C-alpha positions in Angstrom: 17.2 7.1 -6.3 15.8 10.4 -7.4 12.2 10.5 -8.6 9.3 13.0 -8.7 7.0 11.0 -6.3 5.1 14.1 -5.1 4.2 15.2 -8.7 5.4 18.8 -8.3 7.8 18.7 -11.2 10.9 18.5 -9.0 12.6 15.2 -8.3 12.7 14.0 -4.7 15.6 12.0 -3.1 14.5 8.5 -2.2 16.8 7.0 0.5 16.8 3.4 1.7 18.9 2.9 4.9 20.4 -0.3 6.2 18.5 0.1 9.5 15.3 -0.4 7.5 14.2 3.2 7.2 12.9 4.5 3.9 12.9 8.3 3.5 11.7 10.8 0.9 13.5 14.2 0.9 12.1 17.2 -1.0 14.3 20.2 -2.2 11.9 23.1 -1.4 14.8 25.5 -1.1 18.4 25.4 -2.4 19.8 25.1 1.2 18.9 21.7 2.8 16.6 18.9 1.8 13.4 18.5 3.8 12.2 15.1 5.0 8.7 14.7 3.6 8.0 11.1 4.4 9.5 8.1 6.2 8.5 4.5 6.6 10.2 1.8 8.7 10.7 -1.7 7.4 11.8 -4.6 9.5 15.1 -5.3 7.8 17.8 -3.4 5.9 17.0 -2.0 2.5 19.3 -3.2 -0.3 17.8 -1.2 -3.2 15.2 1.5 -3.8 13.6 2.8 -7.0 10.8 5.2 -8.0 8.5 4.7 -10.9 5.1 3.6 -12.1 4.7 -0.2 -11.5 1.2 -1.3 -10.5 -1.3 1.1 -12.0 -1.0 3.8 -14.6 -1.1 7.4 -13.2 0.0 6.4 -9.7 3.7 6.6 -8.9 5.3 4.2 -6.5 8.4 3.5 -4.5 9.8 0.0 -4.6 12.3 -1.2 -2.0 14.1 -4.5 -2.0 15.2 -5.7 1.5 18.2 -7.8 2.5 16.3 -11.1 2.5 14.7 -10.4 -1.0 11.3 -9.0 0.0 9.9 -6.3 -2.3 7.9 -3.5 -0.6 5.9 -1.0 -2.6 4.6 2.4 -1.5 2.0 3.9 -3.8 0.4 7.3 -4.3 -2.9 5.5 -5.2 -5.6 6.3 -2.6 -6.3 3.2 -0.5 -9.7 4.3 0.8 -12.5 5.8 -1.2 -15.8 7.2 0.2 -19.0 8.3 -1.5 -21.1 11.3 -0.4 -23.5 9.2 1.8 -20.8 7.7 3.9 -21.8 4.1 3.0 -19.1 1.6 2.1 -18.4 1.4 -1.6 -18.8 -2.0 -3.4 -15.7 -3.3 -5.0 -15.5 -3.0 -8.7 -15.5 -6.1 -10.9 -11.8 -5.5 -11.7 -10.9 -5.4 -8.1 -13.0 -8.5 -7.2 -11.3 -10.5 -10.0 -7.9 -9.3 -8.8 -8.6 -10.3 -5.2 -9.9 -13.7 -6.4 -6.8 -14.4 -8.6 -4.5 -13.4 -5.7 -6.4 -15.8 -3.3 -6.2 -18.6 -5.9 -2.4 -18.0 -6.3 -1.9 -18.0 -2.6 -3.8 -21.3 -2.2 -1.7 -22.8 -5.0 1.5 -21.7 -3.3 0.4 -23.0 0.1 -0.4 -26.4 -1.5 3.0 -26.4 -3.2 4.8 -25.7 0.1 2.9 -28.5 1.8 3.8 -30.9 -1.0 7.5 -29.9 -0.8 7.5 -30.3 3.0 6.0 -33.7 2.7 8.7 -34.7 0.1 11.4 -33.4 2.4 10.0 -35.4 5.4 9.9 -38.6 3.3 13.4 -38.1 2.0 14.8 -37.2 5.4 13.4 -40.4 6.9 14.8 -42.7 4.3 17.8 -44.9 5.0 19.9 -43.1 2.3 19.2 -39.6 3.5 22.2 -37.3 4.1 21.8 -34.4 6.5 23.6 -31.1 5.9 23.5 -27.7 7.3 22.3 -25.2 4.6 24.7 -22.5 3.6 23.4 -19.0 4.1 24.9 -15.6 4.3 24.8 -13.4 7.4 24.6 -9.6 7.2 26.2 -8.4 10.4 27.2 -5.1 11.8 28.8 -4.1 15.1 28.9 -0.3 15.4 29.7 2.2 18.1 27.0 4.6 19.2 28.9 7.7 20.3 25.9 9.3 22.1 25.6 6.7 24.8 28.9 4.8 24.4 27.3 1.6 23.4 27.7 -0.9 20.6 24.9 -2.0 18.3 25.0 -5.6 17.1 22.8 -6.1 14.0 22.3 -9.5 12.5 20.2 -10.3 9.5 19.8 -13.8 8.0 17.5 -15.0 5.2 15.9 -17.4 7.7 14.4 -17.1 11.2 16.9 -16.6 14.0 16.0 -18.8 17.0 19.0 -18.1 19.2 22.0 -15.7 19.3 24.7 -16.6 21.8 27.0 -13.7 22.8 30.1 -15.0 24.7 32.5 -12.6 26.4 35.3 -13.0 28.8 34.5 -9.7 30.4 31.1 -8.7 31.9 28.7 -7.0 29.5 25.4 -5.2 29.9 22.7 -5.8 27.2 20.4 -2.9 26.5 17.0 -3.2 25.1 16.0 -1.1 22.0 12.6 -0.4 20.4 13.3 -2.6 17.3 14.4 -5.6 19.4 11.9 -8.5 19.8 14.4 -10.8 21.5 14.1 -12.3 24.9 17.3 -11.8 26.8 18.6 -14.4 29.3 21.9 -14.0 31.3 24.3 -16.6 32.6 27.1 -15.7 35.0 30.7 -15.6 33.8 33.0 -18.5 34.7 36.3 -17.0 35.8 38.1 -20.2 35.0 
């Protein structure tokens, strides 16, 4: 998207990448865009848009991820200080907003517990039918020319417990910064 997020009268280029990186480029000169801001999300970005969403006068960037999460980055200051250095008390508007969000969260947690209980009861009945839910997998297997390695990227709209990589030739698995997996090896069976 292109949007004037910096408020300088010139639109910036908002880029959402499929490796989860959100970038804001500024065109200070006519030659090349300059990276002004970047933020890393935990999954690929499907869509990005600039605008005013939450509060008038403060522009924001909204990013939608592969699994459907919406992430917002705002120009509204998060911290405010007074001259004496003491903590500011929350305004009545902010307190009511926090209270309504807490109530909504409690309501959603209760609803989840009720639905889980319903599912448990229906799955234990004699007429229950078990099925594997259908879900789409966003996968990529790309060659990294710099170190002659391949990157396997898997995204699913549910938690991934295990990934089994089977090969009839020996492979080396390399660790990367974004990886939170625990790797375990088993030897190849030549038969």
